[in-house]
C-alpha angles and dihedrals in degrees: 000000000000118000134216122186118200137166126208114224133176148133112287113285098012089120110264098140091044090051088050089053093057092046090053091047092052094045114123101226099044114134111250091228094052112108117210106207123201109286090003091177092059095086100155116090094232090050092055094044096049096033093233133118111236102168126047108241135188136219136158138219133193121225129168094339095312126113110219117195111202125194117197111208138195121263097205115094088220086072093044089124089071090055096046094052096053098051090086090055096058139061099200139023129217101218103203116203127183109241089220104038096039121193112354132187096271089048085062093046097049091040092052088054092050094047090049090052089050096231124155112266119217111183120217117190103206135194091031090156090061120117111265091012111168103192096166093050089046090054091050090051091050090049092050089050092053089051090045090054091050098247114181125241094268094051090046090059092073124162115238127214122184114214147171104207094188092055097038094237133132137172144170089232118084090209084065093211095132099046113131108150145338093284097105089055094046090048090051093051090051093045101043107025107095117244112252124236102277096179099142094170097066129087112290120262121172129167122192113220097171131039132208133178133224126183092223103046100020122220116014121201117212118199149118124286101235095193139338132030129294122204137184113263090019117145110233139165127236116212102214125219087256094054096253118127125231119189119213141159123249101244098176133013122195134193126190129235120162111323093332134095106215125198112234133179097227143002138199141229114284094029124113111231142162123235133193129190107088111079095204103035111155139206112269098020118126126233112207142166116280108269094013101077111167117160123216118225111283114255113256117231124186115242121257116262103197133049138187135188116240117195141171111272112269099177123115088253094057117139094013099103111018132081098208111038105143122102091239091058094046091047092048091051095047093049090047088055094053088054088066101029111053095183090064124086130195124191124176117227107232116254094002135092087239138110132196105223115193126194146154097273149330093283090049092056092035089060091052093049092048091048090051093047091054093049090058104263122145119200143125131250135198129226114289112261132192116246110243116214125199109225116182090341093306119110110237131192130201120262128201138209106233128193122191128191115190143147115282091240091065102040093101091056093046092050090050091050095048092043090054087057094052098260117160113212116232102177145346133194138159130240126176098331091320130103125211118208125187121201144176110212137152117271093242090062087063096053109100093006103108098074093050091044093052091049093048092050093039088237096303096103125099120200125185128176139176134190108268109176143298118277135177111290120253108221096222127110108256127182106001120139114268097204129070125238132247105236127193114247097198141028117251142077125316119246133207089228092058096041089050091053093049101044093097089058096066144302115315123224097190133067126216118284096032122133115242136172136211111283094023114132109237100173151346116274121225089224128073093245131065120262123207106215140179106239095164095060112135122212109260106248119208133174090244113108115233115244089218127039117258111256115233112254116233112199126204112245111265116247111256113220125200123211092261090049089052093052089047094048101052129091128212093272092053134073138201115234112212124199129156091252101034147024114208135181120224144167119254088234107048101186111086095215092049091050093054090050094053091047091050093054097039111099 
């Protein structure tokens, strides 16, 4: 059976996973009883809740005697490490572009990775049935993007398919009048995707690009067999990243078909499989025949750009809500994560129960925090900070390419906000009551920006960004919060009476009858400095009868903060306390008097 290996890449929400759903449904060898749920490839709870792909996943379909291995990849640049790793596994990519939105920042990011890996691009203009769709303009935008990224003549001669992933239709005609099923897309894959090396008689070479974990067999390496044949119980050697050689036995061998991982006895060159047998196998290592060790080039992964400090919970409420609270458990969990995610780095701070965790962006680290919280961990984290690199003796900081789509009436506000965060405008143009702005700005200017942006655009704005390069650092303060915090003065339970009296001081984050402690942030002040307030004060009761009936106190609804909003809100002297039940904001120094002393002597 001939094999084709393709990856689906696109900007977030351009329809990759929905397109895979339809290809699975129209596969020839799908079991009749197998239900393909919506976004079947998004298996992670957070993926299904947020409607985004976080982890690259693979599946396979059979069509006209061909086996087509398909890899669904994330669209967010924060998870770009997933995209980079799988480029060595595939021979072609389906670049999915929304017919209305056209080429977006992450389209540029993922296409750049594909062109660098020299794989064959196939352009799919998706959602052509959408209102105001502009398929031909989108094709022109994509062509311009290819030219901008220095694609060669062969790459510029890309085939184009028009599709509607949600309806399961595709066509070679942009008017979409003859679309019946997904066959035009499948035929294009078979015709234009290069055939992988299927030399099954050579010496074995296999390189895992993705990792999975199973409680029964331990770590599982997923990758493409570069050459040769691999069998269950075969004795093989693993060439480690440091050049050492570790012999082991293939305990399990899995192939993919539809949504299932199927155990097989042997697999051949060109196929994408999963192997188990080496408990600490890593991405980029090479599995070879014993005595014929020949390592493949180690996979290149871009360096992290953002870091946060994780630490054990030191608040007065520590240990009350979490299942795993000790430093050893948190460290074990963080190091387990870096076994699966190679774009993440963890470093323990000497002599402290704290770790510096570095990733590709706020969302990348936010997803890790949310996963740990759901697993029962309790810990605290600092504000995200960009990673400064020293190049030729000069400190450099990461810059990002930013694209903003917003209604015309709020353009002035958005330009002012981006300008205050040291954004440099590259371009601006209008399209159907919307304006599109493109900027180059330092990454630290984007930290804490999303909440303010969504408020300013009343939820109608769309912002996308991707890492551009490191540039010399600008020694100006960018992106810190301009307002102070309302900080609890005492430990206790909040009262409606106290909150009612404090409402004119700022916006509250807590409702009545909530436990608080000294140093906990309970609201945002409407002044530029912090205010220590008593939010637990009870109304004084006397035996004197009031001459007038007490009026009912009507409180404003407290502002609910998501995890991302909390990370955006805090300043450098504040922390977010994460527990399975609550997310709290707090000062690093809890005692009010000690905080005043430190402020007094800080210059």
